[in-house]
C-alpha positions in Angstrom: 113.2 93.4 93.4 109.8 94.8 92.5 106.8 92.5 92.7 104.7 92.5 89.5 101.1 93.3 90.2 98.6 91.7 87.8 96.3 94.3 86.2 93.4 94.3 83.9 92.1 97.3 82.0 89.4 98.5 79.7 88.5 101.8 78.1 87.4 103.4 81.4 89.1 101.4 84.1 92.2 99.6 85.4 92.0 96.9 88.1 94.8 95.2 90.0 95.1 92.1 92.2 97.6 93.0 94.9 96.8 89.8 97.0 95.6 89.4 100.6 96.4 91.9 103.3 98.8 89.4 104.9 100.9 89.5 101.8 101.6 93.2 101.8 105.0 92.5 103.4 106.2 91.3 100.0 106.1 94.8 98.6 109.3 96.9 98.9 109.5 100.6 98.2 111.7 101.9 95.4 114.5 104.3 96.2 114.7 107.0 97.4 112.0 105.7 99.7 112.9 102.6 101.8 110.9 99.9 103.6 108.6 97.0 103.1 104.9 96.5 103.5 103.7 99.6 101.6 102.3 99.6 98.1 101.5 102.9 96.2 98.7 102.5 93.7 99.1 105.7 91.6 101.2 104.1 88.8 99.7 100.7 89.0 96.1 102.0 88.5 96.9 105.2 86.6 95.5 107.5 89.4 95.3 111.2 88.4 93.5 113.0 91.3 94.8 111.1 94.4 97.5 108.8 95.7 96.5 105.7 97.5 98.7 103.3 99.4 98.1 99.9 101.1 100.1 99.5 104.2 101.3 96.9 106.7 103.1 97.9 109.9 104.5 94.9 111.8 103.9 94.1 115.4 105.9 96.4 117.7 107.0 98.7 114.9 106.8 102.5 114.6 107.2 104.9 111.7 110.6 106.4 112.4 109.9 110.0 111.3 107.1 112.6 111.7 105.9 114.3 108.6 103.5 116.8 107.1 102.5 117.8 103.6 102.7 120.9 101.4 99.3 120.5 99.8 97.8 117.1 100.4 95.4 116.1 103.1 95.5 112.4 104.1 92.8 109.9 105.0 93.9 106.9 107.0 91.5 103.9 107.0 92.5 101.2 109.5 91.3 97.8 108.3 92.9 95.3 110.7 94.9 95.4 113.9 95.5 98.2 116.4 98.0 100.9 117.2 98.4 104.6 118.1 98.4 107.7 115.9 99.9 111.1 116.8 99.0 114.5 115.3 100.6 117.7 116.5 101.7 115.8 119.7 98.2 114.5 120.5 98.1 110.7 120.7 95.0 108.5 120.3 94.3 104.8 119.7 93.4 103.4 116.3 92.0 100.0 115.4 89.9 98.3 112.7 87.2 100.7 111.7 89.1 103.9 112.7 89.4 106.6 110.1 91.6 109.7 110.5 91.8 112.8 108.3 94.9 115.0 108.7 95.3 118.5 107.3 98.4 119.1 105.2 100.1 121.0 108.1 99.3 118.4 110.7 102.5 116.8 112.0 101.8 113.1 112.0 103.3 109.7 113.0 101.9 106.3 114.0 102.9 103.1 115.6 101.8 99.5 116.2 102.3 98.7 119.8 100.4 95.4 119.6 101.5 91.8 118.9 99.8 91.6 115.5 100.3 93.5 112.2 98.4 96.8 111.6 96.9 97.2 108.2 95.6 100.5 106.8 94.9 102.4 103.6 96.1 106.0 103.0 94.4 108.3 100.5 96.2 111.6 99.6 94.5 114.4 97.7 95.0 118.1 97.3 93.2 119.8 100.2 90.2 121.8 99.1 90.0 120.2 95.7 86.7 118.4 96.1 84.1 120.5 94.4 80.9 118.4 94.5 79.0 117.7 97.6 78.0 114.1 98.6 76.5 112.4 95.7 76.4 115.4 93.4 79.1 114.2 91.1 77.3 110.9 90.3 75.3 110.6 87.1 72.7 107.8 86.8 73.3 105.6 83.7 70.4 104.5 81.5 69.2 100.9 81.5 68.9 98.1 84.0 71.8 96.4 85.9 72.6 93.1 84.1 75.0 90.4 85.5 76.1 87.3 83.7 74.8 84.0 85.0 77.0 82.5 87.7 
């Protein structure tokens, strides 16, 4: 059964409250994908230029298949825990603060060989699609920043 994710939206945004990292295990993939602890955000947030997933890999668990992509590069952002990542047969350690970018053709798999869950974010986007250099896409808005009184 799919867990409902509370969302809020306005003319130019959609926000969701998916809960604490420790609660990611409540999310289960819809067929044909299988598994728990992974939440894709594309449909929830209406993403149009990337796919993002929030992930929990339990202690002692491993992804059971290697994979690559046709067009998408992936960015893995490890936010809690530790494990190992393998790209094209090369194995290296990952932990909170590790970020890994993998080309579409990179053959990848990862595991959590620790006693605690491993939490990470994965961002997928079409390789070569980013046109603007750092900061060039931002446009300053007019007027001061105003926050309501707390």
